[in-house]
C-alpha positions, 0 to 999 in steps of 0.5 A: 262366561260359558254361552254353549254346552255340548253334552254327549248321550250314551254314559254321559246323559243316558245309561245301558241300564236307563235309556232316558234323560233323569228328570233332576238332570232335565231340570237342571238343563232348564235352569241353565238354559233360563241363563241364556246358555245353549245346550247342544247334543254331540253323539255318535247316534243318529237322528232316528235313534234319539226319536226312537229312544224318545230323547227329543221329546225329554228335551228339546236341544238348541242342536244336534251335532250327530254322527261323530259330528258329521252331521250338525243341524240347528232347526231345520238348518244343517250347518255343517256335514262331512260324508265318507270320501267314495275311494275310502267307502270302495275299500271299506265295503270290498272288506266288509264283503270278503270277510262278512263282517257285520256293518252298519251304514250311516246315511243322513237320513237311514241306517242299514246293517249287512247282516246280525250275528251276536256281536250285534245283538250285544252292542246293541243292547248296550245301548238300548237301540233297535237293530237296524233293517238289513240290506246289501245296497249301499250308497256310496255317495252318501255315508256319513258314518260306518260301525264295523261290528268286529274286534282289532284285528277285524277294524285294522283290516277293514281301514288298512286300505282307506286313506282319509278315515278315522276310527274310534271306538264305543263298544268291545266288538263295536267302532265308528268309522268318519272322516279324518276330517271330522268328528265332534271337535270339527263339528263344535268349530262350525258352531262355534263359527255359526255363533261367534264362540270363542273357546273359553265360552264353551263346556263340554261333557263326556265319557268315552274315547269318542268325545276326547277331541270334543273336550280339547277343543272347549274351555271346559270339559268335563268327564263323567266319574264313570268314564275311562282314565284316557278320557279323564286325563283331557279333562279340567274336572272329573264329575259324578257317575251317569247313574248319580246325575253327574252332569249336575254335579258339573253344572253346580260345581261352576256355578251354572245351577243352585 
């Protein structure tokens, strides 16, 4: 019996063409909730972005596993958080400044970027999100995620001297750097421990590279048709495209909605 579902945002609930959840999907989620199933967001985004997109107004989820699982809340309670180690941040900041890379630094309650170029503009436009304020005052005591807007060569340079981080890609020129011990899987495991869930009681919907480890720790991993072939290899079921209410097809396939 499914007791909890974890949902990615970009490419799963919303798309670059449509920065809102379809009404049909919201109605489907309401049906699922009536069965006593808990619904969680699992995303690389910050709560400030969810508020900007008004996603929290469209549907109130039971919990939010944000910053690729680095900052997880249920109501006002923080049930799991995982910051990037200071020694790694010092190395990252050094390379970013030496090469003048545009880079977003994310704290629990704010986010700021070193500077803006076309790559930043294009990447942020692809996720329908405003560009954060510019600042070079980086609080290395409170950073959960770092997003450099660089190519593959640039990201390798940025993390070459780090020891405790890992990287996921969310745009042709944009990456998320998070703690090696973190990620969506660690957050789901924290939620499971909190509620006493077992793997076979969990379902997840995703489409991107940063969803792979999430898909691997649930009993029912579902991937959107618009997901990459690499991600689809981790699915037990491929649902429809995000623009075709793919989530509904997945929920119907497993008899969670009519």
